[in-house]
mmCIF file of the N, C-alpha and C atoms, coordinates in Angstrom:
data_MODEL
# 
_entry.id   MODEL 
# 
loop_
_atom_site.group_PDB 
_atom_site.id 
_atom_site.type_symbol 
_atom_site.label_atom_id 
_atom_site.label_alt_id 
_atom_site.label_comp_id 
_atom_site.label_asym_id 
_atom_site.label_entity_id 
_atom_site.label_seq_id 
_atom_site.pdbx_PDB_ins_code 
_atom_site.Cartn_x 
_atom_site.Cartn_y 
_atom_site.Cartn_z 
_atom_site.occupancy 
_atom_site.B_iso_or_equiv 
_atom_site.pdbx_formal_charge 
_atom_site.auth_seq_id 
_atom_site.auth_comp_id 
_atom_site.auth_asym_id 
_atom_site.auth_atom_id 
_atom_site.pdbx_PDB_model_num 
ATOM 1   N N  . MET A 1 1  ? 77.427  110.827 101.682 1.00 0.00 ? 1  MET A N  1 
ATOM 2   C CA . MET A 1 1  ? 78.830  110.912 102.023 1.00 0.00 ? 1  MET A CA 1 
ATOM 3   C C  . MET A 1 1  ? 79.423  109.516 102.251 1.00 0.00 ? 1  MET A C  1 
ATOM 4   N N  . LEU A 1 2  ? 78.696  108.694 103.003 1.00 0.00 ? 2  LEU A N  1 
ATOM 5   C CA . LEU A 1 2  ? 79.190  107.345 103.277 1.00 0.00 ? 2  LEU A CA 1 
ATOM 6   C C  . LEU A 1 2  ? 79.277  106.515 101.998 1.00 0.00 ? 2  LEU A C  1 
ATOM 7   N N  . ARG A 1 3  ? 78.293  106.659 101.136 1.00 0.00 ? 3  ARG A N  1 
ATOM 8   C CA . ARG A 1 3  ? 78.290  105.909 99.872  1.00 0.00 ? 3  ARG A CA 1 
ATOM 9   C C  . ARG A 1 3  ? 79.517  106.270 99.037  1.00 0.00 ? 3  ARG A C  1 
ATOM 10  N N  . LYS A 1 4  ? 79.837  107.561 98.975  1.00 0.00 ? 4  LYS A N  1 
ATOM 11  C CA . LYS A 1 4  ? 80.991  108.026 98.219  1.00 0.00 ? 4  LYS A CA 1 
ATOM 12  C C  . LYS A 1 4  ? 82.287  107.466 98.811  1.00 0.00 ? 4  LYS A C  1 
ATOM 13  N N  . ARG A 1 5  ? 82.352  107.411 100.137 1.00 0.00 ? 5  ARG A N  1 
ATOM 14  C CA . ARG A 1 5  ? 83.538  106.901 100.812 1.00 0.00 ? 5  ARG A CA 1 
ATOM 15  C C  . ARG A 1 5  ? 83.714  105.410 100.525 1.00 0.00 ? 5  ARG A C  1 
ATOM 16  N N  . VAL A 1 6  ? 82.643  104.643 100.561 1.00 0.00 ? 6  VAL A N  1 
ATOM 17  C CA . VAL A 1 6  ? 82.716  103.200 100.315 1.00 0.00 ? 6  VAL A CA 1 
ATOM 18  C C  . VAL A 1 6  ? 83.093  102.932 98.863  1.00 0.00 ? 6  VAL A C  1 
ATOM 19  N N  . ILE A 1 7  ? 82.535  103.679 97.941  1.00 0.00 ? 7  ILE A N  1 
ATOM 20  C CA . ILE A 1 7  ? 82.884  103.513 96.526  1.00 0.00 ? 7  ILE A CA 1 
ATOM 21  C C  . ILE A 1 7  ? 84.365  103.808 96.314  1.00 0.00 ? 7  ILE A C  1 
ATOM 22  N N  . GLY A 1 8  ? 84.870  104.841 96.982  1.00 0.00 ? 8  GLY A N  1 
ATOM 23  C CA . GLY A 1 8  ? 86.290  105.162 96.896  1.00 0.00 ? 8  GLY A CA 1 
ATOM 24  C C  . GLY A 1 8  ? 87.162  104.031 97.412  1.00 0.00 ? 8  GLY A C  1 
ATOM 25  N N  . LEU A 1 9  ? 86.713  103.375 98.481  1.00 0.00 ? 9  LEU A N  1 
ATOM 26  C CA . LEU A 1 9  ? 87.469  102.251 99.032  1.00 0.00 ? 9  LEU A CA 1 
ATOM 27  C C  . LEU A 1 9  ? 87.500  101.072 98.065  1.00 0.00 ? 9  LEU A C  1 
ATOM 28  N N  . ILE A 1 10 ? 86.395  100.821 97.408  1.00 0.00 ? 10 ILE A N  1 
ATOM 29  C CA . ILE A 1 10 ? 86.347  99.725  96.436  1.00 0.00 ? 10 ILE A CA 1 
ATOM 30  C C  . ILE A 1 10 ? 87.259  100.032 95.247  1.00 0.00 ? 10 ILE A C  1 
ATOM 31  N N  . LEU A 1 11 ? 87.213  101.269 94.778  1.00 0.00 ? 11 LEU A N  1 
ATOM 32  C CA . LEU A 1 11 ? 88.048  101.652 93.646  1.00 0.00 ? 11 LEU A CA 1 
ATOM 33  C C  . LEU A 1 11 ? 89.533  101.717 94.018  1.00 0.00 ? 11 LEU A C  1 
ATOM 34  N N  . ALA A 1 12 ? 89.839  101.820 95.296  1.00 0.00 ? 12 ALA A N  1 
ATOM 35  C CA . ALA A 1 12 ? 91.236  101.883 95.740  1.00 0.00 ? 12 ALA A CA 1 
ATOM 36  C C  . ALA A 1 12 ? 91.972  100.580 95.472  1.00 0.00 ? 12 ALA A C  1 
ATOM 37  N N  . THR A 1 13 ? 91.255  99.505  95.225  1.00 0.00 ? 13 THR A N  1 
ATOM 38  C CA . THR A 1 13 ? 91.904  98.221  94.948  1.00 0.00 ? 13 THR A CA 1 
ATOM 39  C C  . THR A 1 13 ? 92.354  98.112  93.495  1.00 0.00 ? 13 THR A C  1 
ATOM 40  N N  . ASP A 1 14 ? 92.066  99.109  92.671  1.00 0.00 ? 14 ASP A N  1 
ATOM 41  C CA . ASP A 1 14 ? 92.437  99.103  91.259  1.00 0.00 ? 14 ASP A CA 1 
ATOM 42  C C  . ASP A 1 14 ? 93.931  99.384  91.115  1.00 0.00 ? 14 ASP A C  1 
ATOM 43  N N  . MET A 1 15 ? 94.659  98.459  90.515  1.00 0.00 ? 15 MET A N  1 
ATOM 44  C CA . MET A 1 15 ? 96.110  98.614  90.361  1.00 0.00 ? 15 MET A CA 1 
ATOM 45  C C  . MET A 1 15 ? 96.485  99.718  89.372  1.00 0.00 ? 15 MET A C  1 
ATOM 46  N N  . ALA A 1 16 ? 95.550  100.177 88.558  1.00 0.00 ? 16 ALA A N  1 
ATOM 47  C CA . ALA A 1 16 ? 95.844  101.247 87.597  1.00 0.00 ? 16 ALA A CA 1 
ATOM 48  C C  . ALA A 1 16 ? 96.204  102.550 88.312  1.00 0.00 ? 16 ALA A C  1 
ATOM 49  N N  . LYS A 1 17 ? 95.708  102.726 89.532  1.00 0.00 ? 17 LYS A N  1 
ATOM 50  C CA . LYS A 1 17 ? 95.974  103.946 90.293  1.00 0.00 ? 17 LYS A CA 1 
ATOM 51  C C  . LYS A 1 17 ? 97.076  103.753 91.338  1.00 0.00 ? 17 LYS A C  1 
ATOM 52  N N  . HIS A 1 18 ? 97.779  102.630 91.296  1.00 0.00 ? 18 HIS A N  1 
ATOM 53  C CA . HIS A 1 18 ? 98.744  102.287 92.334  1.00 0.00 ? 18 HIS A CA 1 
ATOM 54  C C  . HIS A 1 18 ? 99.810  103.372 92.529  1.00 0.00 ? 18 HIS A C  1 
ATOM 55  N N  . MET A 1 19 ? 100.453 103.780 91.468  1.00 0.00 ? 19 MET A N  1 
ATOM 56  C CA . MET A 1 19 ? 101.534 104.762 91.577  1.00 0.00 ? 19 MET A CA 1 
ATOM 57  C C  . MET A 1 19 ? 101.008 106.136 91.979  1.00 0.00 ? 19 MET A C  1 
ATOM 58  N N  . ALA A 1 20 ? 99.879  106.538 91.424  1.00 0.00 ? 20 ALA A N  1 
ATOM 59  C CA . ALA A 1 20 ? 99.324  107.853 91.754  1.00 0.00 ? 20 ALA A CA 1 
ATOM 60  C C  . ALA A 1 20 ? 98.910  107.923 93.216  1.00 0.00 ? 20 ALA A C  1 
ATOM 61  N N  . ASP A 1 21 ? 98.258  106.875 93.705  1.00 0.00 ? 21 ASP A N  1 
ATOM 62  C CA . ASP A 1 21 ? 97.824  106.856 95.104  1.00 0.00 ? 21 ASP A CA 1 
ATOM 63  C C  . ASP A 1 21 ? 99.017  106.794 96.055  1.00 0.00 ? 21 ASP A C  1 
ATOM 64  N N  . GLY A 1 22 ? 100.020 106.010 95.692  1.00 0.00 ? 22 GLY A N  1 
ATOM 65  C CA . GLY A 1 22 ? 101.228 105.935 96.511  1.00 0.00 ? 22 GLY A CA 1 
ATOM 66  C C  . GLY A 1 22 ? 101.934 107.279 96.567  1.00 0.00 ? 22 GLY A C  1 
ATOM 67  N N  . GLY A 1 23 ? 101.965 107.964 95.437  1.00 0.00 ? 23 GLY A N  1 
ATOM 68  C CA . GLY A 1 23 ? 102.573 109.297 95.387  1.00 0.00 ? 23 GLY A CA 1 
ATOM 69  C C  . GLY A 1 23 ? 101.803 110.308 96.215  1.00 0.00 ? 23 GLY A C  1 
ATOM 70  N N  . ALA A 1 24 ? 100.488 110.205 96.193  1.00 0.00 ? 24 ALA A N  1 
ATOM 71  C CA . ALA A 1 24 ? 99.653  111.127 96.986  1.00 0.00 ? 24 ALA A CA 1 
ATOM 72  C C  . ALA A 1 24 ? 99.882  110.918 98.482  1.00 0.00 ? 24 ALA A C  1 
ATOM 73  N N  . LEU A 1 25 ? 99.988  109.661 98.897  1.00 0.00 ? 25 LEU A N  1 
ATOM 74  C CA . LEU A 1 25 ? 100.241 109.379 100.315 1.00 0.00 ? 25 LEU A CA 1 
ATOM 75  C C  . LEU A 1 25 ? 101.635 109.849 100.726 1.00 0.00 ? 25 LEU A C  1 
ATOM 76  N N  . LYS A 1 26 ? 102.605 109.610 99.863  1.00 0.00 ? 26 LYS A N  1 
ATOM 77  C CA . LYS A 1 26 ? 103.976 110.066 100.145 1.00 0.00 ? 26 LYS A CA 1 
ATOM 78  C C  . LYS A 1 26 ? 104.011 111.590 100.243 1.00 0.00 ? 26 LYS A C  1 
ATOM 79  N N  . ASN A 1 27 ? 103.340 112.265 99.339  1.00 0.00 ? 27 ASN A N  1 
ATOM 80  C CA . ASN A 1 27 ? 103.288 113.723 99.355  1.00 0.00 ? 27 ASN A CA 1 
ATOM 81  C C  . ASN A 1 27 ? 102.626 114.238 100.629 1.00 0.00 ? 27 ASN A C  1 
ATOM 82  N N  . LEU A 1 28 ? 101.545 113.600 101.036 1.00 0.00 ? 28 LEU A N  1 
ATOM 83  C CA . LEU A 1 28 ? 100.846 113.996 102.258 1.00 0.00 ? 28 LEU A CA 1 
ATOM 84  C C  . LEU A 1 28 ? 101.767 113.863 103.471 1.00 0.00 ? 28 LEU A C  1 
ATOM 85  N N  . CYS A 1 29 ? 102.499 112.769 103.532 1.00 0.00 ? 29 CYS A N  1 
ATOM 86  C CA . CYS A 1 29 ? 103.416 112.552 104.659 1.00 0.00 ? 29 CYS A CA 1 
ATOM 87  C C  . CYS A 1 29 ? 104.573 113.539 104.633 1.00 0.00 ? 29 CYS A C  1 
ATOM 88  N N  . GLU A 1 30 ? 105.124 113.804 103.458 1.00 0.00 ? 30 GLU A N  1 
ATOM 89  C CA . GLU A 1 30 ? 106.234 114.749 103.362 1.00 0.00 ? 30 GLU A CA 1 
ATOM 90  C C  . GLU A 1 30 ? 105.794 116.171 103.666 1.00 0.00 ? 30 GLU A C  1 
ATOM 91  N N  . THR A 1 31 ? 104.620 116.547 103.190 1.00 0.00 ? 31 THR A N  1 
ATOM 92  C CA . THR A 1 31 ? 104.101 117.894 103.426 1.00 0.00 ? 31 THR A CA 1 
ATOM 93  C C  . THR A 1 31 ? 103.899 118.151 104.913 1.00 0.00 ? 31 THR A C  1 
ATOM 94  N N  . ASN A 1 32 ? 103.414 117.151 105.624 1.00 0.00 ? 32 ASN A N  1 
ATOM 95  C CA . ASN A 1 32 ? 103.138 117.303 107.058 1.00 0.00 ? 32 ASN A CA 1 
ATOM 96  C C  . ASN A 1 32 ? 104.289 116.818 107.935 1.00 0.00 ? 32 ASN A C  1 
ATOM 97  N N  . GLU A 1 33 ? 105.418 116.488 107.303 1.00 0.00 ? 33 GLU A N  1 
ATOM 98  C CA . GLU A 1 33 ? 106.617 116.037 108.013 1.00 0.00 ? 33 GLU A CA 1 
ATOM 99  C C  . GLU A 1 33 ? 106.323 114.842 108.933 1.00 0.00 ? 33 GLU A C  1 
ATOM 100 N N  . ILE A 1 34 ? 105.565 113.897 108.408 1.00 0.00 ? 34 ILE A N  1 
ATOM 101 C CA . ILE A 1 34 ? 105.221 112.693 109.168 1.00 0.00 ? 34 ILE A CA 1 
ATOM 102 C C  . ILE A 1 34 ? 106.281 111.645 108.890 1.00 0.00 ? 34 ILE A C  1 
ATOM 103 N N  . LYS A 1 35 ? 106.939 111.215 109.960 1.00 0.00 ? 35 LYS A N  1 
ATOM 104 C CA . LYS A 1 35 ? 107.987 110.207 109.816 1.00 0.00 ? 35 LYS A CA 1 
ATOM 105 C C  . LYS A 1 35 ? 108.108 109.453 111.126 1.00 0.00 ? 35 LYS A C  1 
ATOM 106 N N  . GLU A 1 36 ? 108.151 108.142 111.007 1.00 0.00 ? 36 GLU A N  1 
ATOM 107 C CA . GLU A 1 36 ? 108.311 107.267 112.167 1.00 0.00 ? 36 GLU A CA 1 
ATOM 108 C C  . GLU A 1 36 ? 107.253 107.525 113.242 1.00 0.00 ? 36 GLU A C  1 
ATOM 109 N N  . GLY A 1 37 ? 106.030 107.773 112.829 1.00 0.00 ? 37 GLY A N  1 
ATOM 110 C CA . GLY A 1 37 ? 104.917 107.949 113.761 1.00 0.00 ? 37 GLY A CA 1 
ATOM 111 C C  . GLY A 1 37 ? 104.839 109.316 114.420 1.00 0.00 ? 37 GLY A C  1 
ATOM 112 N N  . LYS A 1 38 ? 105.680 110.243 114.016 1.00 0.00 ? 38 LYS A N  1 
ATOM 113 C CA . LYS A 1 38 ? 105.667 111.580 114.613 1.00 0.00 ? 38 LYS A CA 1 
ATOM 114 C C  . LYS A 1 38 ? 104.925 112.553 113.717 1.00 0.00 ? 38 LYS A C  1 
ATOM 115 N N  . ASN A 1 39 ? 104.267 113.530 114.303 1.00 0.00 ? 39 ASN A N  1 
ATOM 116 C CA . ASN A 1 39 ? 103.519 114.596 113.622 1.00 0.00 ? 39 ASN A CA 1 
ATOM 117 C C  . ASN A 1 39 ? 102.225 114.107 112.968 1.00 0.00 ? 39 ASN A C  1 
ATOM 118 N N  . VAL A 1 40 ? 101.729 112.968 113.368 1.00 0.00 ? 40 VAL A N  1 
ATOM 119 C CA . VAL A 1 40 ? 100.498 112.430 112.781 1.00 0.00 ? 40 VAL A CA 1 
ATOM 120 C C  . VAL A 1 40 ? 99.307  113.357 113.039 1.00 0.00 ? 40 VAL A C  1 
ATOM 121 N N  . GLU A 1 41 ? 99.331  114.062 114.140 1.00 0.00 ? 41 GLU A N  1 
ATOM 122 C CA . GLU A 1 41 ? 98.230  114.960 114.475 1.00 0.00 ? 41 GLU A CA 1 
ATOM 123 C C  . GLU A 1 41 ? 98.053  116.073 113.447 1.00 0.00 ? 41 GLU A C  1 
ATOM 124 N N  . LYS A 1 42 ? 99.062  116.339 112.624 1.00 0.00 ? 42 LYS A N  1 
ATOM 125 C CA . LYS A 1 42 ? 98.952  117.370 111.597 1.00 0.00 ? 42 LYS A CA 1 
ATOM 126 C C  . LYS A 1 42 ? 97.958  116.992 110.499 1.00 0.00 ? 42 LYS A C  1 
ATOM 127 N N  . LEU A 1 43 ? 97.638  115.713 110.399 1.00 0.00 ? 43 LEU A N  1 
ATOM 128 C CA . LEU A 1 43 ? 96.681  115.263 109.377 1.00 0.00 ? 43 LEU A CA 1 
ATOM 129 C C  . LEU A 1 43 ? 95.262  115.728 109.662 1.00 0.00 ? 43 LEU A C  1 
ATOM 130 N N  . PHE A 1 44 ? 94.950  115.961 110.917 1.00 0.00 ? 44 PHE A N  1 
ATOM 131 C CA . PHE A 1 44 ? 93.579  116.267 111.311 1.00 0.00 ? 44 PHE A CA 1 
ATOM 132 C C  . PHE A 1 44 ? 93.517  117.615 111.992 1.00 0.00 ? 44 PHE A C  1 
ATOM 133 N N  . THR A 1 45 ? 93.055  118.608 111.249 1.00 0.00 ? 45 THR A N  1 
ATOM 134 C CA . THR A 1 45 ? 92.958  119.964 111.790 1.00 0.00 ? 45 THR A CA 1 
ATOM 135 C C  . THR A 1 45 ? 91.496  120.287 112.071 1.00 0.00 ? 45 THR A C  1 
ATOM 136 N N  . PRO A 1 46 ? 91.187  120.744 113.273 1.00 0.00 ? 46 PRO A N  1 
ATOM 137 C CA . PRO A 1 46 ? 89.793  121.028 113.612 1.00 0.00 ? 46 PRO A CA 1 
ATOM 138 C C  . PRO A 1 46 ? 89.202  122.211 112.839 1.00 0.00 ? 46 PRO A C  1 
ATOM 139 N N  . THR A 1 47 ? 90.040  123.041 112.243 1.00 0.00 ? 47 THR A N  1 
ATOM 140 C CA . THR A 1 47 ? 89.540  124.223 111.532 1.00 0.00 ? 47 THR A CA 1 
ATOM 141 C C  . THR A 1 47 ? 89.165  123.942 110.086 1.00 0.00 ? 47 THR A C  1 
ATOM 142 N N  . ASP A 1 48 ? 89.550  122.787 109.553 1.00 0.00 ? 48 ASP A N  1 
ATOM 143 C CA . ASP A 1 48 ? 89.282  122.495 108.143 1.00 0.00 ? 48 ASP A CA 1 
ATOM 144 C C  . ASP A 1 48 ? 88.700  121.090 107.975 1.00 0.00 ? 48 ASP A C  1 
ATOM 145 N N  . PRO A 1 49 ? 87.375  120.949 108.143 1.00 0.00 ? 49 PRO A N  1 
ATOM 146 C CA . PRO A 1 49 ? 86.765  119.614 108.040 1.00 0.00 ? 49 PRO A CA 1 
ATOM 147 C C  . PRO A 1 49 ? 86.887  118.992 106.651 1.00 0.00 ? 49 PRO A C  1 
ATOM 148 N N  . LYS A 1 50 ? 86.930  119.811 105.594 1.00 0.00 ? 50 LYS A N  1 
ATOM 149 C CA . LYS A 1 50 ? 87.054  119.256 104.250 1.00 0.00 ? 50 LYS A CA 1 
ATOM 150 C C  . LYS A 1 50 ? 88.424  118.586 104.079 1.00 0.00 ? 50 LYS A C  1 
ATOM 151 N N  . ALA A 1 51 ? 89.475  119.245 104.562 1.00 0.00 ? 51 ALA A N  1 
ATOM 152 C CA . ALA A 1 51 ? 90.813  118.649 104.488 1.00 0.00 ? 51 ALA A CA 1 
ATOM 153 C C  . ALA A 1 51 ? 90.871  117.375 105.316 1.00 0.00 ? 51 ALA A C  1 
ATOM 154 N N  . ASN A 1 52 ? 90.189  117.360 106.448 1.00 0.00 ? 52 ASN A N  1 
ATOM 155 C CA . ASN A 1 52 ? 90.140  116.150 107.273 1.00 0.00 ? 52 ASN A CA 1 
ATOM 156 C C  . ASN A 1 52 ? 89.530  114.993 106.497 1.00 0.00 ? 52 ASN A C  1 
ATOM 157 N N  . ASN A 1 53 ? 88.428  115.255 105.813 1.00 0.00 ? 53 ASN A N  1 
ATOM 158 C CA . ASN A 1 53 ? 87.766  114.202 105.040 1.00 0.00 ? 53 ASN A CA 1 
ATOM 159 C C  . ASN A 1 53 ? 88.663  113.685 103.924 1.00 0.00 ? 53 ASN A C  1 
ATOM 160 N N  . VAL A 1 54 ? 89.353  114.593 103.237 1.00 0.00 ? 54 VAL A N  1 
ATOM 161 C CA . VAL A 1 54 ? 90.244  114.184 102.153 1.00 0.00 ? 54 VAL A CA 1 
ATOM 162 C C  . VAL A 1 54 ? 91.381  113.326 102.699 1.00 0.00 ? 54 VAL A C  1 
ATOM 163 N N  . ASN A 1 55 ? 91.979  113.754 103.808 1.00 0.00 ? 55 ASN A N  1 
ATOM 164 C CA . ASN A 1 55 ? 93.078  113.004 104.410 1.00 0.00 ? 55 ASN A CA 1 
ATOM 165 C C  . ASN A 1 55 ? 92.611  111.639 104.913 1.00 0.00 ? 55 ASN A C  1 
ATOM 166 N N  . GLN A 1 56 ? 91.461  111.611 105.560 1.00 0.00 ? 56 GLN A N  1 
ATOM 167 C CA . GLN A 1 56 ? 90.932  110.343 106.056 1.00 0.00 ? 56 GLN A CA 1 
ATOM 168 C C  . GLN A 1 56 ? 90.664  109.379 104.905 1.00 0.00 ? 56 GLN A C  1 
ATOM 169 N N  . GLN A 1 57 ? 90.085  109.885 103.827 1.00 0.00 ? 57 GLN A N  1 
ATOM 170 C CA . GLN A 1 57 ? 89.777  109.025 102.683 1.00 0.00 ? 57 GLN A CA 1 
ATOM 171 C C  . GLN A 1 57 ? 91.054  108.467 102.067 1.00 0.00 ? 57 GLN A C  1 
ATOM 172 N N  . LEU A 1 58 ? 92.071  109.299 101.933 1.00 0.00 ? 58 LEU A N  1 
ATOM 173 C CA . LEU A 1 58 ? 93.339  108.838 101.359 1.00 0.00 ? 58 LEU A CA 1 
ATOM 174 C C  . LEU A 1 58 ? 93.972  107.754 102.231 1.00 0.00 ? 58 LEU A C  1 
ATOM 175 N N  . ILE A 1 59 ? 93.934  107.944 103.523 1.00 0.00 ? 59 ILE A N  1 
ATOM 176 C CA . ILE A 1 59 ? 94.504  106.953 104.445 1.00 0.00 ? 59 ILE A CA 1 
ATOM 177 C C  . ILE A 1 59 ? 93.712  105.651 104.392 1.00 0.00 ? 59 ILE A C  1 
ATOM 178 N N  . LEU A 1 60 ? 92.389  105.747 104.413 1.00 0.00 ? 60 LEU A N  1 
ATOM 179 C CA . LEU A 1 60 ? 91.560  104.541 104.329 1.00 0.00 ? 60 LEU A CA 1 
ATOM 180 C C  . LEU A 1 60 ? 91.790  103.789 103.017 1.00 0.00 ? 60 LEU A C  1 
ATOM 181 N N  . GLU A 1 61 ? 91.875  104.529 101.913 1.00 0.00 ? 61 GLU A N  1 
ATOM 182 C CA . GLU A 1 61 ? 92.107  103.890 100.619 1.00 0.00 ? 61 GLU A CA 1 
ATOM 183 C C  . GLU A 1 61 ? 93.486  103.236 100.562 1.00 0.00 ? 61 GLU A C  1 
ATOM 184 N N  . SER A 1 62 ? 94.475  103.859 101.174 1.00 0.00 ? 62 SER A N  1 
ATOM 185 C CA . SER A 1 62 ? 95.825  103.287 101.195 1.00 0.00 ? 62 SER A CA 1 
ATOM 186 C C  . SER A 1 62 ? 95.861  101.997 101.995 1.00 0.00 ? 62 SER A C  1 
ATOM 187 N N  . VAL A 1 63 ? 95.158  101.966 103.109 1.00 0.00 ? 63 VAL A N  1 
ATOM 188 C CA . VAL A 1 63 ? 95.096  100.750 103.921 1.00 0.00 ? 63 VAL A CA 1 
ATOM 189 C C  . VAL A 1 63 ? 94.376  99.647  103.154 1.00 0.00 ? 63 VAL A C  1 
ATOM 190 N N  . MET A 1 64 ? 93.276  99.990  102.506 1.00 0.00 ? 64 MET A N  1 
ATOM 191 C CA . MET A 1 64 ? 92.519  99.001  101.735 1.00 0.00 ? 64 MET A CA 1 
ATOM 192 C C  . MET A 1 64 ? 93.364  98.445  100.593 1.00 0.00 ? 64 MET A C  1 
ATOM 193 N N  . HIS A 1 65 ? 94.084  99.310  99.904  1.00 0.00 ? 65 HIS A N  1 
ATOM 194 C CA . HIS A 1 65 ? 94.932  98.879  98.796  1.00 0.00 ? 65 HIS A CA 1 
ATOM 195 C C  . HIS A 1 65 ? 96.066  97.983  99.308  1.00 0.00 ? 65 HIS A C  1 
ATOM 196 N N  . SER A 1 66 ? 96.649  98.340  100.434 1.00 0.00 ? 66 SER A N  1 
ATOM 197 C CA . SER A 1 66 ? 97.722  97.525  101.009 1.00 0.00 ? 66 SER A CA 1 
ATOM 198 C C  . SER A 1 66 ? 97.222  96.125  101.349 1.00 0.00 ? 66 SER A C  1 
ATOM 199 N N  . CYS A 1 67 ? 96.044  96.056  101.916 1.00 0.00 ? 67 CYS A N  1 
ATOM 200 C CA . CYS A 1 67 ? 95.461  94.745  102.247 1.00 0.00 ? 67 CYS A CA 1 
ATOM 201 C C  . CYS A 1 67 ? 95.203  93.935  100.987 1.00 0.00 ? 67 CYS A C  1 
ATOM 202 N N  . ASP A 1 68 ? 94.716  94.579  99.949  1.00 0.00 ? 68 ASP A N  1 
ATOM 203 C CA . ASP A 1 68 ? 94.409  93.895  98.707  1.00 0.00 ? 68 ASP A CA 1 
ATOM 204 C C  . ASP A 1 68 ? 95.680  93.372  98.042  1.00 0.00 ? 68 ASP A C  1 
ATOM 205 N N  . VAL A 1 69 ? 96.717  94.183  98.027  1.00 0.00 ? 69 VAL A N  1 
ATOM 206 C CA . VAL A 1 69 ? 97.983  93.782  97.397  1.00 0.00 ? 69 VAL A CA 1 
ATOM 207 C C  . VAL A 1 69 ? 98.635  92.662  98.201  1.00 0.00 ? 69 VAL A C  1 
ATOM 208 N N  . SER A 1 70 ? 98.578  92.732  99.506  1.00 0.00 ? 70 SER A N  1 
ATOM 209 C CA . SER A 1 70 ? 99.256  91.725  100.335 1.00 0.00 ? 70 SER A CA 1 
ATOM 210 C C  . SER A 1 70 ? 98.565  90.363  100.262 1.00 0.00 ? 70 SER A C  1 
ATOM 211 N N  . GLN A 1 71 ? 97.305  90.318  99.915  1.00 0.00 ? 71 GLN A N  1 
ATOM 212 C CA . GLN A 1 71 ? 96.572  89.068  99.844  1.00 0.00 ? 71 GLN A CA 1 
ATOM 213 C C  . GLN A 1 71 ? 97.208  88.091  98.851  1.00 0.00 ? 71 GLN A C  1 
ATOM 214 N N  . ALA A 1 72 ? 97.723  88.606  97.759  1.00 0.00 ? 72 ALA A N  1 
ATOM 215 C CA . ALA A 1 72 ? 98.320  87.731  96.736  1.00 0.00 ? 72 ALA A CA 1 
ATOM 216 C C  . ALA A 1 72 ? 99.591  87.059  97.223  1.00 0.00 ? 72 ALA A C  1 
ATOM 217 N N  . GLY A 1 73 ? 100.234 87.634  98.222  1.00 0.00 ? 73 GLY A N  1 
ATOM 218 C CA . GLY A 1 73 ? 101.473 87.078  98.730  1.00 0.00 ? 73 GLY A CA 1 
ATOM 219 C C  . GLY A 1 73 ? 101.298 86.032  99.817  1.00 0.00 ? 73 GLY A C  1 
ATOM 220 N N  . ARG A 1 74 ? 100.073 85.792  100.221 1.00 0.00 ? 74 ARG A N  1 
ATOM 221 C CA . ARG A 1 74 ? 99.823  84.811  101.296 1.00 0.00 ? 74 ARG A CA 1 
ATOM 222 C C  . ARG A 1 74 ? 99.815  83.407  100.730 1.00 0.00 ? 74 ARG A C  1 
ATOM 223 N N  . PRO A 1 75 ? 100.338 82.444  101.463 1.00 0.00 ? 75 PRO A N  1 
ATOM 224 C CA . PRO A 1 75 ? 100.302 81.055  100.996 1.00 0.00 ? 75 PRO A CA 1 
ATOM 225 C C  . PRO A 1 75 ? 98.879  80.491  101.112 1.00 0.00 ? 75 PRO A C  1 
ATOM 226 N N  . PHE A 1 76 ? 98.591  79.474  100.310 1.00 0.00 ? 76 PHE A N  1 
ATOM 227 C CA . PHE A 1 76 ? 97.270  78.859  100.342 1.00 0.00 ? 76 PHE A CA 1 
ATOM 228 C C  . PHE A 1 76 ? 97.063  78.129  101.605 1.00 0.00 ? 76 PHE A C  1 
# 
């Protein structure tokens, strides 16, 4: 499980999936009515561990991708 999660994080830096991953995160937030830090608890439901894993992976990959993209904008 951990190996799969780490591989997903590495692949999250691929710009070919940028729009699809951004759309998935936007859809997740809209579906759960997450806005301005409210309703975040809806992402993690104790009754569905598989959905929790999917949501956690998407969030981790989005953070990793954001860090990777922002690196190019930093001055030397």
